[in-house]
PAKOLVEX-722346 format. One record per residue (C-alpha): x, y, z. Coordinates in steps of 0.001 Angstrom, whole numbers, plus 500000, padded with zeros to 6 digits. Layout:
<pts>
XYZ...
</pts>
This chain:
<pts>
737816306390875466740935303473875264739913301367878038736393300958876788737937300082873397740316297702875359737300296037876623735326295261873683738850294630871952739110291733874712735630291137874406735677290026870685739025288262871156737499286058874110733875284850872414734954283220870381737988281107872300734997280225874775732464279608871796734619276920870290735576273206872102738298271485870622737248267490871563740625265139870323740708261990868683740232259065871558737761260776873760734637261821873626733009265464876217729795265079878008728319268590877949725986269593880421724088272569879978722624274003883768723357271049885206721818268797883012722952266388879917722596267542876852724848265922874232728214264085873963730403266268871863732680263458869533735937263916868674736506267229866567735618271517866700731841271998868304730235275455869274728728275452872362726899278208874380729643279857876627728049280376880179725419277831879790727319275087878801730036272787880483732370270067879738731396267626882648733330264339881849736446264208879150735595260480878465738953258528876995738081255600874871741188253948874486741322252547877771741779253093881489743747251261884389742968251518887840745349249532891016743713248376893887744825246519897158742530244267899193743360243097902825742006239249902758741140237631906232743824235328905988746549237957906632747638238036903383747483241390900438745858241097897401747024243618894411746138243983891116744949246426888167742137246026885944742265247448882637739230248875881326737210250867878577734294252530877823732370250872874605729017253004875405729704257019876035725989257930876235725540254839878659728945255243880868728523259245881229725493259271884078728142256531886634731532257774885019732631259378888290731968256755890365733278253883887942736439253605890272734450252597893545732023250145891398735763248264889972736824248509893914733998247190895061733439244713892574736818242790892713736759242749896871733608240944896858734979238662894733738402238187896298736506238089899911734911234809898217738016233097897572740021231958900077743683231478899537745353232939896979748424231087895710750862231408892550748506228749890571745117230240891247745736233477890541744830233464886360741613231783887794741045234076890128741829237092887546739826235465885517736495235386888467737000238791889355736968240391885278733507238459885009731995239744887539732859243447887022731975243030883490728509241527884558727928244446886847729782247124884423728630246061880625724874247653881030726714250589882166728915250985878782731872249713879789733968246429879366736957245228881581739529243796879229742261242026881683742423241878885009745996241136886780746139239817890154749906239790892533749481238565896219751532239904898595
</pts>
């Protein structure tokens, strides 16, 4: 009797906790039901189905940073930092897990096309990397805000 009462009490406490989801300001959570995207949870409190619904992506709208290193043909190595942001979470959600790969691949393509990276040309090359990345990411709801390059 006591264990049944304890189990019932635990269920009554756990159920409301698992039904309510809080999304902090500056974030959007992607909610999937049975493996398929259903909706995006905007900042605030939301009711979800505890067993059926699962938060797959927690998308930060404030901005992201990605650092990379790219070896070039002339035995130099270029290190860089890409600052990017999600502008349209509904378009970014399907490819959110591949964003790092998309950015690294796009930056490496532009850097391989460039010949020698000297200090005076670094800003121009960074601008070209940014433009190329924005061309690829804008249709996916994301924007590169800044690219900083440092040749080693």
